C-alpha positions, 0 to 999 in steps of 0.5 A: 536467273533469266529474264522475261522482257515484254513490250510496252507501247503505252502506259496500259500495255506497261501495266499488263505486262507488269500484271501478267509476269514481265521481269522487265519491260522495253519502251520508247520515248516520242523520239529516236525509237524504232516503233514510232507508230506505237503510242510511245511515251512523253519524257514525263511519262518516262518518269512516271513508268519508272516509278511504277515498274519499280514499285512492283520491283521489275526493270525499265529499259529505254529503246533510243536505237535509231541511227540519228543524222548529223542534224539530229544530234543537238535534239538527241542531247537535249532528249538524253539530258531531259531524262536524267533522274528518270528510273531507267535501268538500261538504254538499248542503243544500236548506233555508236555515236548514240552510245558515246552520248549516252556515256557522256550525258548519262554516265551511269547508265547501263547500256544494251546493244539493239538487235539493230547492230546485228551481232552474230559473234562473240568477237562483236559482243566483245567489242561492244562490251569494251565500249561499255555495253553490258548486254547485247541483244543478238540478231535474229538470224542466229540458230540456237547452236550459234547463240550457244556457241556465242555465250561459251566464248565471251566472259559471263559478265556480258549478257545476251538477250534474244527474241523469242516471240512476235513478228520477224523481218523479211530483211537482215535485222530490220535493215531495209530500205523498201519503205523508204523507196516506196513512200519515203518512211525509213524503216531504220528511223522507226517508221516503217510502213511494212510494204513486205506485208502489202499484196503485189502484182505483176504488170506486163508493159503493153497491157497495164489495165491488166495486173496479174496477181503474184498468186500464193492463196485466195487470201492475197499474195505475201511474197515478203510477209514473214511469219511470227516467231513462237518458241513456247514449245522450246522452253528447256532449249532456250533455258539451256542456251545461256541467253540471260533475257527472253524478249518478246516483240510487239510494242504496237500490238494490243494490251491483250496481246501483251497480257496474254503472251506475257502469261503464256511464257510466265507460266512456262518459264515458271514451270521449268525453273520450279523443277527442269527435270520434270518439265512438261509442256502444256499444249494450252499455252500455245492455245493462249498464244493462238488467241492473239492477233499473229501471223502463222507461227514459226521458229525462225532461224532457231534450228536452221535458216528459213531461207532454205525453204518457203517456211519463213514467208506466211501464206496468209495475213494475220489471224486476228485475235479474239474478241477482248471484251473488257478489264477488270477495274477498282471499285469502292464500297460506294459503288457496291452499295448502289448495286445492293441498294437496287436489290441485286445480290453481289455474290451468289452460288453463280459467282460474284459481281466484278466491275469492268471497263468495256473494250469490245461489246459483250452480250447477255449469254455469251461464252466468255473466258477470264485471263488471270496471271498464271492461269489460262483462260477460265470458261464461263457463260456471262449471263448477268450483265448490270449498269453501275446503277444496277439496271440489267443490261442486254449488252455493253455497246458503248466504248469504255463503258463501266458495267458489272459482270458476275463471274464464277472465278475470283478476279483481280484488278487488271484481269481480262474477259475475252470470248470463250473458245472452248470447254463445251461453252457455245461461243457466238460468231467466229473466235478467229478470222483471217485478215 
């Protein structure tokens, strides 16, 4: 059975991933992970995350995939020791010393080899398996044909994982020293400042006061900023490749991103699994992925090297995600009774009132969409908003404020409200803007 693996940069994102269909999540502690800029998890939170994930019948993988230096091994030893008893299904490692230390301190731990190890051959996959690894996360620089070839030439018990969505790196498997050179932040130790995404100018030595832009578009110069990977239109090819786990990148993205991207791929995979011969791609899944913060989409190396033409590099910056208004939350009878006591009907022909926590401002009369697991966005107009005491609201301007909204669809805890995009509904402002 294939696995959909989603990012969890913090507990909110972890819950979003699980609610919207991930089979497993990957996260990092507050050290030795490749995304130190994400919120990440304390040791106590890792224990809590394991319990939450397993309570939902899913799996948790912990990244310990930086390259520790000599003086860091005592710290690493203590960190691994502190995780004894945590419900971690596997550790993702890149460094051979880390691999050996995990086997020593946590001898029963399943080991996955990080994409940072740049595995591009069956020989490398088998070598890591001989050292105790169960799964190899393949380098992103492989074509689909190469992946199929690796699968064909390794034992069945060695699992393969590959990225299918999210940020790509202009450097080989993320092995970049540009940030280190420019501001002392080592991309190989989890602190990349992404200077490949910066704008650059040329300066002629006799005229330093006249920098010349390295022109690409009027939006800026992005000569090293790679596009984002998106394989939603190629589910049959992925499913037939022999890959065990399909991975979504994005631990530093929002909970909205985690939910929507996971949901889109979950719908596509489920449709294929239900009837591979009758599988039909739904363009609405791509529309869902267009709603999140991303750069231009591309298929990366899957169907040939993007280095052969400029397609790897984005001609613009981010396409900002549409407004994410709020998340549905639990409520009790007492809260409903307050609304009823103020003379408000909880349920009418126009829908039912549901309780939300604000993420961005929503105004009465705005076009909105409900995002719920297993469905694309369902559009409606948010005409009725109420404060917890039943006072009608014109808008929800305050961060994290609690409010009630009448929705014509069934709403579950964790469902999302976002700006409407289509269905003939008027939308205030622009849905998508360029950064």
